[in-house]
N, C-alpha and C positions, 0 to 999 in steps of 0.2 A: 504493500500500500504506500509506504513512504517513498518508494522510488518514483511514484507518479506525482508527488506533491510539487516538485520543482520543475517538472518537465512540460513538454508541449501538451500532454494530456490534460493537465490542470487548466491551461489556457482554453483548450477546446471545451472543457466542461463549463467553465465560467461563461464563455461566449454563447454556448448553446442555451444555458439556463437563464442568462441575464440579458440577452440581446434586446428583446422587446421591452423588458423592464427598464433597461438603460435608456431607451428612447424616451419613455415617459418620464424618467428621472431627469434627464437633461432639460426637457421641456418644462417640467414643474419647477426645477431650480431656477431656470431662466425667468419664468414668469414671477416667481417669488422675489427674486432680486429686483426685477423691474418694478414690481408693485411696492417693495419696501422703499424705493426711492421716489415713488409717485406722490401726488397730492392725497390729502385725507379722503377725498371723494373716491379714491381708488382702493379704499380699505377692503371692500368686498372682493376685489380681484386678488388682493393679497391673501385674504382668508381662503379663497378657493385654491390658490396655489399651495398654501400650507396643508390644506386638506388632501390635495393630490399627493404631496410628499408623504403625509401620514398614511395614506392608503398603501403607498409603495412599501413603507417601512412595516406596516402591519402585516403585509404579505411575507416579509422576511421573518418577523417575530412569530408568525403562525407556524413556521417550519419547526420551531422549537416549542414543545408544549409547556415548558417551564418558563418561558420568557415573554408571555403575552403581556403587552403594554410596556415592556422593559425600555425600549428605545424612547418612547414618549416620556416616561418618568425620568430617564437619564437627561433628556433634553431640558426638561423643566428644572431639575436640580442644577444643571450646568448653567443655565441662564441666570438663576438666582445667585449662584456663586459669583458669576461674572458681574452681575449688577452690584453686589456688595463689594466687589473689587474696583468699582467705578470704571469698568471696561466699556468701550464703545462697541457699536455694531452688534447689539444683542440679537437682532434678527439673524445675522450671519452665524453667530454662535449657536443659535437654536437649530439652524439647518445642519451645521456640521455635527452637532451632538446627536441630532435625530438620525443621522445616517452613519453613526459610528460602527454599527454592526452589519452594514450592508454586505460585507464580504462573506457573511454566512450563506449567501446564495450559492457560493462555490463549495460548501461543505455538504457531503452526502447526507441524506435524511437518516440513514441508519446510524450515523455518528451523532448527529444533532439529537435524535430521539432515543439514544441509548439509555436504558434503564440501569442505573448504577454508575459507578465510576468508569471512566474511559481507560482502555488499555493504553500503554505507552505510545504505540504507533498511532492510535486514534487521537490521543492528545496532541501529538506532533502535527497531525493533520489539522486539528481544530485550531491550533495556534496560527495556522496560515490564513485564518480569516482576516487578520489585520493586513496582510499583504494583498490578499484578494480584494479587500476594500479599497486599498490604495490604487490597484490596477483599474478597478471599475470607475472610481471617482476621478482619476487622472484625466478622464475624457470630458469632465465637466469643467470648463474654463471660466465660467461666468462668476464663480466664487473663489477668489484667491485663497489658498490655504485649505480648501475643502477636504483634501486628503489627510490632513494632519490629525483629525479626530480618529478616523478609522485606523490609521497607521500606528499611532503612538499611545492609544489609551491603555495598553498593557505594559508599557514601560514603567519601571519602578524607580523611585527617587534615588535608591542606593545602587542602581545599575543592575539589579537582579532580574529585571523583566525581559520581555521579548517584543519585537524580533531583533532589535539592534543592540540591546543592552545599554541604552543611553542612561546618563546619570544626571541628577540634579537639574539645573536650569538649561542643560543641553537638550532636555525634553521640551518640545514646544509647549507653551503655557496651556493652549487649548487641550493638548493631550493630558496634561497634569490635572486639569479641571475635570475632564470627562472621566479620567481614571478613578478619581475619588467618587464621583457620582455613580459611575458604573459599578464600582465595588460595593458601595452602600446598598444599591438596589439588588445586586446579586446576593449579598449577605442576608437581606431581609426577605428574599423570595425562597419558597420551598423548592427542594430538589427531590428526586426519587430516592436519594440515599441519605437525606438529612432534612430536618425541619428548617424553616426560615428563622433567623435570629430575631429577637425582639429589638425594638428601637434602642433600648438601653444597652443591650449586648453589642449591637452594631456600633454604637457610639464608643463603647469601650475599645472595640477593635480599631476604629479610626484613630483614637488617641494612642493606642499601643503601637500602631504601625506608622504614625507620623514621623517622617524623617527616614524611614526605611522604604516601605512600599509607596507611601504617599508624600507629596509635597507638604511639609508641615504647615505652611500658611494656608494652603487650600483646605487641608483637613481641618484646621482650626475654624475656618469660616463655615465649613459644612456642619461641624459640631454646633457652632453657635446658631446656625439656621435651624437645626433640628430642635435645639433647646428653646428657641424662640417660638416653636410650634409650627414651623413651615411644613406644609404637607402638600403632596401632589394628589390632586383629585383625578380619579379615573374618568 
């Protein structure tokens, strides 16, 4: 299995699975970006574009029975973190975070839907969803940096993450933000082999792993958000 991860076969799989989806993705992103720059009278067009993007992402999330709504929640957490950091372009951040797991379109269903823990070769394949995401999103040129969420959200602050093993602020900020949001939502969501952590338990993990897995400043902001009662509505 692993021999096919890096070769032409993987590109063929992605192209066959994602071709039509990618066309809709490019159109939806383009319309969303255009609408975000338009007058307030065009807010309806912007909403339609975001709904199109959400529909695409829901298609990806539905491939994994344990991740329904995951991308939406991660996008909401990421935007709130960014807002509290006084970052600009929150619409762009929302789009990038919403699409962070789009590379899962290139992961076979029998791996995504595995009941129980993955075998080492399956985990190696699963890790490639970050690279698959980069490949897919690299064709979307209307949003500068759109690949950074998909590519870097599993990098760790201490350099122990994947796929490049980047460390500290060498990891793009959007990757560090999405990494914290993604981990929190994953921790609090049930899996076939474990229950979801409670909010308090997940906060303890964010604090424990600040400076190792997580950017300590981003983790601190996420903890403050949660303690303030920030909640993502389904």
